[in-house]
C-alpha positions in Angstrom: -30.4 28.8 16.6 -33.1 31.2 15.4 -36.6 29.8 16.1 -37.9 29.8 12.6 -39.0 26.7 10.7 -40.4 26.2 7.2 -42.5 23.1 6.6 -43.5 21.4 3.3 -47.2 20.6 3.0 -48.0 17.5 0.9 -46.5 14.3 2.4 -45.1 16.3 5.3 -47.8 18.1 7.3 -50.8 16.8 5.3 -51.6 13.3 3.8 -52.1 14.1 0.1 -52.1 10.5 -1.2 -55.2 9.2 0.6 -57.0 12.5 -0.2 -55.9 12.3 -3.8 -57.4 8.8 -4.2 -60.7 9.8 -2.6 -60.9 13.0 -4.6 -60.4 11.2 -8.0 -63.0 8.7 -7.1 -65.4 11.4 -6.1 -64.7 13.5 -9.2 -65.4 10.5 -11.5 -68.6 9.7 -9.7 -69.8 13.3 -9.8 -69.3 13.6 -13.6 -69.9 10.0 -14.5 -66.4 9.7 -16.0 -65.2 6.5 -17.5 -62.6 4.1 -16.1 -60.0 5.2 -18.7 -60.5 8.8 -17.6 -60.0 7.8 -13.9 -56.8 5.9 -14.8 -55.5 8.9 -16.6 -56.2 11.1 -13.6 -54.5 8.6 -11.2 -51.4 8.4 -13.5 -51.0 12.1 -14.5 -51.9 13.7 -11.2 -50.2 11.3 -8.8 -47.5 13.8 -7.7 -49.3 17.1 -8.2 -52.2 18.8 -10.0 -53.1 22.2 -11.4 -55.8 23.7 -13.5 -53.9 23.1 -16.7 -54.0 19.4 -16.1 -57.8 19.5 -16.4 -57.6 21.3 -19.7 -55.4 18.5 -20.9 -57.9 15.9 -19.6 -60.8 17.6 -21.4 -58.9 17.7 -24.7 -57.6 14.1 -24.3 -61.1 12.6 -23.8 -63.2 15.3 -25.6 -65.2 15.8 -22.4 -68.2 18.2 -22.5 -67.8 19.5 -19.0 -65.6 22.7 -18.8 -62.1 22.2 -17.6 -62.6 24.9 -15.0 -65.6 23.1 -13.5 -63.6 19.9 -13.3 -60.7 21.7 -11.6 -62.9 23.5 -9.1 -64.7 20.2 -8.2 -61.4 18.5 -7.7 -60.1 21.3 -5.5 -63.2 21.1 -3.3 -63.0 17.3 -3.1 -59.3 17.5 -2.1 -60.0 20.1 0.6 -62.8 17.9 2.0 -60.6 14.8 2.0 -57.2 16.0 3.0 -56.1 15.4 6.6 -53.5 16.6 9.1 -53.2 14.4 12.2 -54.3 15.9 15.5 -50.8 15.3 17.0 -49.2 17.3 14.2 -51.6 20.2 14.8 -50.8 20.0 18.5 -47.1 19.9 17.8 -47.3 23.0 15.7 -49.3 24.7 18.5 -46.6 23.8 21.0 -44.0 25.4 18.7 -46.0 28.6 18.4 -46.3 28.6 22.2 -42.6 28.2 22.5 -42.0 31.4 20.4 -41.3 29.6 17.1 -42.1 31.4 13.8 -43.6 28.8 11.4 -44.1 28.9 7.7 -45.3 26.6 4.9 -43.5 26.5 1.6 -45.1 24.3 -1.0 -45.1 23.6 -4.7 -48.6 23.5 -6.3 -51.5 25.7 -7.4 -52.3 28.5 -5.1 -56.0 27.7 -4.9 -55.7 24.0 -4.1 -52.8 24.4 -1.6 -54.5 27.2 0.3 -57.7 25.2 0.3 -55.9 22.3 2.0 -54.3 24.6 4.6 -57.7 26.1 5.5 -59.5 22.7 5.6 -56.9 21.0 7.8 -56.6 23.9 10.3 -53.0 24.5 9.4 -53.7 28.0 8.1 -54.4 29.1 11.7 -51.1 27.7 13.0 -48.6 29.3 10.6 -47.2 32.8 10.3 -46.8 32.8 6.5 -47.3 30.7 3.4 -45.4 30.6 0.1 -47.0 28.6 -2.7 -45.2 28.1 -6.0 -48.3 28.9 -7.9 -48.3 32.4 -6.5 -45.1 33.3 -8.3 -44.5 30.6 -10.9 -41.3 29.5 -9.1 -40.8 26.2 -7.4 -38.7 24.6 -4.7 -35.7 24.3 -4.6 -35.6 27.8 -6.1 -34.0 30.1 -3.5 -36.5 32.9 -4.4 -39.4 30.9 -3.0 -37.6 30.4 0.3 -36.9 34.1 0.4 -40.6 34.8 -0.2 -41.6 32.3 2.5 -39.3 34.0 5.1 -40.5 37.4 4.2 -44.1 36.4 4.6 -43.3 35.1 8.0 -41.6 38.4 8.9 -38.1 37.0 9.2 -34.9 36.8 7.2 -33.1 33.8 5.9 -29.9 35.5 7.0 -30.9 34.7 10.6 -31.0 30.9 9.9 -33.7 28.4 10.8 -35.0 25.1 9.7 -36.6 23.4 6.6 -38.6 20.2 7.1 -39.9 18.1 4.3 -40.1 14.8 2.4 -38.6 15.8 -0.9 -34.8 15.4 -1.0 -34.1 17.9 -3.8 -37.0 20.4 -3.3 -37.1 20.5 0.5 -33.6 19.4 1.7 -31.6 20.6 -1.2 -33.5 23.8 -1.3 -33.2 24.2 2.4 -29.4 23.8 2.2 -29.2 26.5 -0.5 -31.3 28.8 1.7 -28.8 28.4 4.6 -31.3 26.5 6.7 -30.8 23.4 8.8 -32.8 20.5 7.5 -34.9 17.6 8.6 -35.8 14.9 6.1 -39.0 12.9 6.5 -37.8 9.6 5.1 -39.7 7.9 2.3 -38.5 8.8 -1.2 -35.2 7.6 -2.6 -32.2 9.7 -1.6 -30.0 11.0 -4.5 -26.4 10.1 -4.0 -25.2 13.6 -5.0 -27.3 15.5 -2.5 -25.7 16.6 0.8 -27.2 14.8 3.8 -29.9 16.3 5.9 -29.0 17.4 9.4 -31.6 15.0 10.8 -33.6 12.1 9.3 -37.0 11.0 10.8 -39.7 8.6 10.1 -42.6 10.8 11.3 -43.2 14.5 11.2 -43.9 14.5 14.9 -40.3 13.4 15.5 -39.2 16.4 13.5 -41.3 18.7 15.7 -39.8 17.1 18.8 -36.3 17.9 17.5 -37.3 21.5 17.1 -38.9 21.7 20.6 -35.7 20.3 22.1 -33.5 22.9 20.4 -31.7 25.3 22.7 -31.0 28.9 21.9 
């Protein structure tokens, strides 16, 4: 099996949920936003956020602060709060030392996703990154997987792995791309979706599977 692996970012390599809560709290404090605004943010941005969401927020509550300023503050707060566990970083370093090519493929805005990668140290451990906001295409679209492979200097035709927590976007998309898949258990599994090749409870278990793979 070709030593190439694509990883999802949010909920897989990085802990978005705890960072999200902290960033929303910090944003509301910084701009003295009311509890109803905070509730809107927690509801509307629970899965993902982009600059357009903050234009909607400003319009919905007739806020005086510019939407771009709110977005930029949110991005900086997320980057400051997001974490990647040391054992995950160490696992990726071991993969690199074992001649694996590693990429990140993630849905989201380019600026916020790249800020997370830089802040966590993940940017230094991967060969290529494909963010949906770069191209306005999202997982499970095969084209994003092709871009990710290209930016890593490899071809999907050679095979590899996709690791993530989203059944449709990560595992379904990985299957369509001809990759073997490892699902990080958590979300409900759709009945119609083909099973992942492996199911794990922790991302470090997925890295261990890769490290144990033989040529």
